[in-house]
C-alpha positions as CSV (number, residue, x, y, z in Angstrom):
1,M,51.4,-46.7,-24.0
2,D,49.0,-49.6,-23.6
3,W,45.7,-48.0,-22.8
4,S,44.9,-50.6,-20.2
5,L,47.9,-49.3,-18.2
6,W,47.1,-45.6,-18.6
7,E,43.3,-45.7,-18.2
8,P,43.2,-46.1,-14.4
9,W,45.6,-43.2,-14.0
10,Y,43.5,-41.0,-16.3
11,I,40.3,-41.9,-14.5
12,W,41.9,-41.0,-11.2
13,I,43.3,-37.7,-12.6
14,A,40.1,-36.7,-14.2
15,S,38.2,-37.4,-10.9
16,A,40.8,-35.6,-8.7
17,L,40.9,-32.5,-10.8
18,G,37.3,-32.4,-12.1
19,L,38.4,-32.7,-15.7
20,S,35.7,-33.1,-18.4
21,V,36.3,-36.4,-20.2
22,S,34.0,-35.4,-23.0
23,R,35.9,-32.2,-23.6
24,D,39.2,-34.2,-23.6
25,Y,37.8,-36.4,-26.3
26,E,36.5,-33.3,-28.2
27,A,40.0,-31.8,-28.1
28,S,41.4,-35.0,-29.5
29,R,39.0,-35.0,-32.4
30,V,39.9,-31.3,-33.1
31,L,43.6,-32.0,-33.1
32,D,43.4,-35.1,-35.2
33,A,41.4,-33.2,-37.8
34,L,43.9,-30.3,-37.8
35,I,47.0,-32.4,-38.3
36,R,46.1,-35.7,-40.0
37,D,47.2,-34.5,-43.4
38,R,50.7,-33.4,-42.3
39,V,51.5,-35.3,-39.2
40,A,55.0,-36.6,-38.9
41,D,55.9,-40.3,-38.4
42,V,56.5,-41.1,-34.8
43,G,59.5,-43.0,-36.0
44,D,61.2,-39.6,-36.5
45,L,60.9,-39.0,-32.8
46,K,62.1,-42.4,-32.0
47,K,65.3,-41.8,-34.0
48,V,66.0,-38.7,-31.8
49,V,65.8,-40.5,-28.4
50,E,66.1,-44.3,-28.9
51,G,69.1,-45.7,-27.0
52,K,70.2,-42.2,-25.9
53,L,70.6,-40.3,-22.6
54,V,67.9,-37.6,-22.9
55,L,67.8,-34.4,-20.9
56,V,64.2,-33.3,-20.2
57,V,64.0,-29.6,-19.3
58,G,61.1,-28.3,-17.3
59,A,60.1,-24.7,-16.7
60,G,60.7,-24.8,-12.9
61,P,62.7,-22.1,-11.1
62,S,65.9,-24.0,-11.2
63,I,66.0,-23.7,-15.0
64,E,67.6,-20.3,-14.6
65,N,70.8,-21.8,-13.4
66,D,73.7,-22.5,-15.7
67,L,72.8,-25.4,-18.0
68,S,75.9,-25.4,-20.2
69,E,77.6,-28.4,-18.4
70,V,74.6,-30.6,-18.5
71,L,73.7,-29.7,-22.1
72,D,77.1,-30.9,-23.2
73,A,76.8,-34.2,-21.3
74,V,73.6,-35.6,-23.0
75,D,72.7,-37.1,-26.3
76,A,69.3,-35.5,-26.9
77,L,67.3,-32.5,-25.5
78,V,63.6,-32.4,-24.9
79,A,61.9,-29.2,-23.6
80,A,58.6,-29.0,-21.8
81,D,56.7,-26.1,-23.2
82,G,57.9,-22.8,-21.7
83,A,61.4,-24.3,-21.1
84,S,62.0,-23.7,-24.8
85,S,62.1,-19.9,-24.0
86,R,65.0,-20.4,-21.6
87,L,66.8,-22.6,-24.0
88,L,66.4,-20.0,-26.8
89,E,68.0,-17.4,-24.4
90,L,71.0,-19.8,-24.3
91,G,71.1,-20.1,-28.0
92,V,69.8,-23.7,-28.0
93,S,66.9,-25.3,-29.8
94,P,65.7,-28.5,-28.3
95,D,65.4,-31.6,-30.4
96,I,61.7,-32.0,-29.3
97,I,59.3,-29.6,-27.6
98,V,56.3,-31.2,-25.7
99,T,53.6,-28.6,-25.3
100,D,49.9,-28.0,-24.7
101,L,50.4,-24.5,-26.1
102,D,50.4,-22.5,-23.0
103,G,54.1,-21.5,-23.1
104,D,55.4,-18.6,-25.2
105,L,54.1,-19.6,-28.6
106,N,56.5,-17.2,-30.4
107,D,59.5,-19.0,-28.8
108,I,58.0,-22.5,-29.5
109,Y,57.5,-21.5,-33.2
110,E,61.0,-20.0,-33.4
111,S,62.5,-23.3,-32.0
112,W,60.4,-25.3,-34.5
113,R,61.6,-23.0,-37.3
114,R,65.1,-23.8,-36.3
115,G,64.5,-27.6,-36.5
116,S,62.7,-28.7,-33.3
117,H,60.0,-31.4,-33.5
118,V,56.8,-30.2,-31.8
119,V,54.6,-32.7,-29.9
120,V,51.3,-30.9,-29.3
121,H,48.9,-32.2,-26.6
122,A,45.1,-32.0,-26.8
123,H,43.0,-31.6,-23.7
124,G,39.7,-30.0,-22.8
125,D,41.1,-26.6,-21.9
126,N,43.1,-25.9,-24.9
127,I,40.7,-26.4,-27.9
128,T,40.8,-22.7,-28.7
129,A,44.6,-22.7,-28.7
130,L,44.7,-25.8,-30.9
131,E,42.5,-24.2,-33.5
132,A,44.4,-20.9,-33.4
133,Y,48.0,-22.1,-33.5
134,V,48.5,-25.7,-34.7
135,R,48.2,-24.7,-38.4
136,K,51.5,-22.8,-38.0
137,F,53.4,-26.1,-37.9
138,D,53.4,-27.7,-41.3
139,D,55.9,-30.5,-40.6
140,R,57.8,-32.1,-37.7
141,L,54.5,-32.3,-35.8
142,I,53.1,-35.0,-33.7
143,G,49.8,-35.0,-31.7
144,T,49.1,-36.5,-28.4
145,T,46.0,-37.0,-26.1
146,Q,45.4,-38.1,-22.5
147,V,42.4,-40.2,-23.5
148,R,42.2,-43.3,-25.7
149,P,44.0,-42.3,-28.9
150,I,42.0,-41.7,-32.0
151,G,43.2,-41.1,-35.6
152,C,46.8,-40.0,-35.8
153,L,47.2,-39.2,-32.1
154,H,49.3,-40.9,-29.6
155,N,49.1,-41.4,-25.8
156,F,52.5,-41.9,-24.4
157,G,51.3,-41.5,-20.8
158,G,52.0,-38.6,-18.5
159,F,49.9,-35.6,-17.6
160,T,51.8,-32.3,-17.3
161,D,54.2,-31.3,-20.1
162,G,57.2,-32.3,-18.1
163,D,56.3,-35.8,-16.9
164,R,54.6,-36.5,-20.3
165,A,57.9,-35.7,-22.0
166,V,59.6,-38.3,-19.7
167,F,57.0,-40.9,-20.6
168,M,57.4,-40.2,-24.3
169,C,61.1,-40.7,-24.1
170,M,60.7,-43.9,-22.2
171,E,58.0,-45.2,-24.6
172,L,60.3,-44.4,-27.6
173,G,63.2,-46.4,-26.1
174,C,65.6,-43.9,-24.6
175,R,68.5,-45.3,-22.5
176,A,68.0,-43.0,-19.6
177,V,66.3,-39.7,-18.6
178,L,67.9,-36.8,-16.8
179,M,65.6,-34.0,-15.7
180,T,66.3,-30.4,-14.8
181,G,63.9,-27.6,-14.1
182,M,61.5,-30.2,-12.7
183,D,61.3,-28.7,-9.2
184,F,57.7,-29.5,-8.3
185,S,58.1,-27.1,-5.4
186,A,55.8,-24.4,-3.9
187,V,57.1,-22.0,-6.6
188,V,56.1,-21.7,-10.2
189,G,58.9,-20.6,-12.5
190,R,58.5,-17.5,-14.6
191,Y,59.1,-19.5,-17.8
192,S,56.0,-21.6,-17.1
193,K,53.6,-19.0,-18.5
194,P,54.3,-16.2,-21.0
195,W,52.6,-13.6,-18.8
196,L,54.8,-14.3,-15.7
197,K,57.6,-11.8,-15.2
198,E,59.0,-13.5,-12.1
199,D,58.7,-16.7,-10.1
200,V,55.4,-16.9,-8.2
201,A,53.9,-18.9,-5.4
202,A,52.1,-22.0,-6.7
203,W,48.4,-21.9,-6.6
204,P,46.3,-24.9,-5.3
205,F,45.5,-26.3,-8.7
206,K,49.1,-26.1,-9.7
207,L,50.2,-27.9,-6.6
208,A,47.7,-30.6,-7.3
209,K,49.2,-31.1,-10.8
210,F,52.7,-31.2,-9.3
211,A,51.5,-34.0,-6.9
212,I,50.2,-36.0,-9.8
213,A,53.3,-35.5,-11.9
214,K,55.5,-36.8,-9.0
215,R,53.4,-39.9,-8.6
216,L,53.5,-40.5,-12.3
217,L,57.2,-40.2,-12.5
218,S,57.6,-42.5,-9.6
219,W,55.5,-45.1,-11.4
220,A,57.5,-44.6,-14.6
221,S,60.7,-45.4,-12.7
222,R,59.3,-48.8,-11.9
223,L,57.4,-49.4,-15.1
224,Y,60.4,-48.9,-17.4
225,G,63.2,-50.0,-15.1
226,R,65.7,-47.5,-16.7
227,P,67.7,-44.9,-15.0
228,M,65.9,-41.7,-14.1
229,A,67.6,-38.8,-12.3
230,R,66.9,-35.1,-11.6
231,L,69.6,-32.4,-11.4
232,M,69.0,-30.4,-8.2
233,T,70.5,-26.9,-8.2
234,R,68.1,-25.2,-5.8
235,K,66.6,-26.1,-2.5
236,G,62.8,-26.6,-2.0
237,A,62.1,-29.3,-4.6
238,E,60.1,-32.3,-3.4
239,P,61.7,-35.7,-3.7
240,I,60.3,-38.3,-6.1
241,D,60.3,-41.9,-5.1
242,G,62.4,-43.9,-7.6
243,V,64.1,-40.9,-9.0
244,E,67.7,-40.1,-8.0
245,D,68.4,-36.4,-7.1
246,L,71.9,-35.3,-8.2
247,A,74.0,-32.3,-7.4
248,L,76.0,-31.0,-10.3
249,E,79.2,-32.6,-8.8
250,G,77.6,-36.0,-9.1
251,L,76.4,-35.7,-12.7
252,E,79.5,-37.1,-14.3
253,A,79.5,-40.2,-12.1
254,W,75.8,-40.8,-12.8
255,I,76.3,-40.6,-16.5
256,E,79.2,-43.0,-16.4
257,G,77.0,-45.4,-14.5
258,V,74.3,-45.1,-17.1
259,K,76.8,-45.9,-19.8
260,R,77.9,-49.0,-18.0
261,A,74.5,-50.3,-17.2
262,E,72.6,-52.5,-19.5
263,S,68.9,-51.7,-20.1
264,K,66.7,-53.9,-17.9
265,G,63.7,-53.5,-20.2
266,A,60.1,-52.8,-19.2
267,S,58.9,-54.2,-15.9
268,S,55.4,-55.2,-15.0
269,V,53.1,-53.0,-12.9
270,T,52.1,-55.2,-10.0
271,S,49.3,-53.0,-8.5
272,M,46.9,-51.1,-10.6
273,A,45.4,-49.8,-7.4
274,L,48.5,-47.6,-7.0
275,P,47.0,-44.3,-8.4
276,F,44.0,-44.5,-6.2
277,R,46.0,-44.2,-2.9
278,L,45.7,-40.4,-3.1
279,S,42.1,-39.2,-3.0
280,P,40.9,-36.0,-4.8
281,E,40.5,-34.4,-1.4
282,G,44.1,-35.3,-0.5
283,L,45.3,-33.8,-3.7
284,L,43.5,-30.5,-3.5
285,G,43.9,-30.1,0.2
């Protein structure tokens, strides 16, 4: 992503959540040093998603519903971190896993061993995890950052694993994105963190991250001008402006519409003031 587009969002997010910009840059330097001698070509990811209908699977509570029908309907599969654990239970390895290494690392590694590409994200809170685990992946590995990219790292846009996966697919030229397990509700799914044994109430910081993710996805719907929809199989999920919510019965019709539609290409962002409409106080409540 063009840094001039992403920078205002990053500044807003860092201010809203009290992120350390210096630590984010430090994490980037650490990840770049760890992977620069074995990083994959981003063109390998592009081949996976370009021109395709991509399913992005998040780790929200709705991921526990039956995914067989939707998995059969898409061209490529991208998992956000802990969602890879649920997919493994179903006997499925995603084409790509987008992770900041706070999902079940054994499951992420097993998926990678079966052929998944791993896109590892660096931020100020996961430097220890980067140093401990990134060396396990000796190919099919890409690094990302949320600050200005350095070295071999990329910044596709996005903040949480789920919305960052959507931005990555859009930046790499997918035809459309269908999301599932992206509830952004008041409940955190048990696959989100390896220590969770059941769904739990979302804590304030998590709710703030959900609010950011929804705003980013809404922006993405306008920025790229390509179809984005979310499969809704449970009540309680918050709507996302610009993203169509689908019941399972409407999935086939939506996919047929995607196949008929021609790509509109990227549209311009008319107001860079958009991210600042929600203050840090409004985010954290």
